[in-house]
N, C-alpha and C positions, 0 to 999 in steps of 0.2 A: 355626669361628666367626670366623675371620679373613676379612677382605675381600680380594679379589684385589689391591687397591692398597695394602695395609698395608705392604708392603716398600718402596714407593717413597718417596724423599725429595723433598719439593717445597718450593719457595720460597714462603712464605706471602704475601709482598708481591706476587709475580708472580701468584699465585692470586687475590688480592683484585683486582688490576688486571684480570685476565681476566674475573672475575665482574662487575666494574663495567662493562667494555666491553660484555659480553653484555647486561646490563640496559639500558644506554644504547641499544644497537642495537634491542632489543625495543621500548623506549619510542618510539624514532624511527620504527620500522615502524608502530606503533599510531597515532602522530600522522599519519604520511603517509596511512594508510588513512582516518583520521577527517577530516583537514583538507585533505589534498593534492588536487591536480587532476591529471588525466591530461595527457599530452603534447599530445593533440589539443585539449583545453580551453584549455591555455596558448597554443597556437599560434593558435587561433581568437580568443582575447581580444587577442593582440598584433596580429593582422591587423585586427580591428575598430578598435583604437586608431589604427593607421596610416591606415585609411580615414577615420576622423573627422578626424584631423589634416590629411590631404590635402584633405578636403572644406572645412574651415575656411580653409585656405590659398588654395584656389581661389576662395573667395567673399569674400576680404578686399578691402576698398576701399583703393586707394592714395590717399594724400594728395598734393595738389599741393606742389611743392617750395617755393613762395613763401608757403605758408599760415602759416609761422612768423613772418613779418614783422608 
């Protein structure tokens, strides 16, 4: 009726920390699956933002220097 681990002495603080880390990792993996984006999606979004910024910069009107007077 004894478990195979009954003879081991463990540090309870370390065991609690290990359990907390495992729970946080599980929660993080769940959140990543639920809310995360794939690398391809992130890259596509970054490229689209760069294209839009470049498009706006290319269509910007320059003001004449003496317009401030």
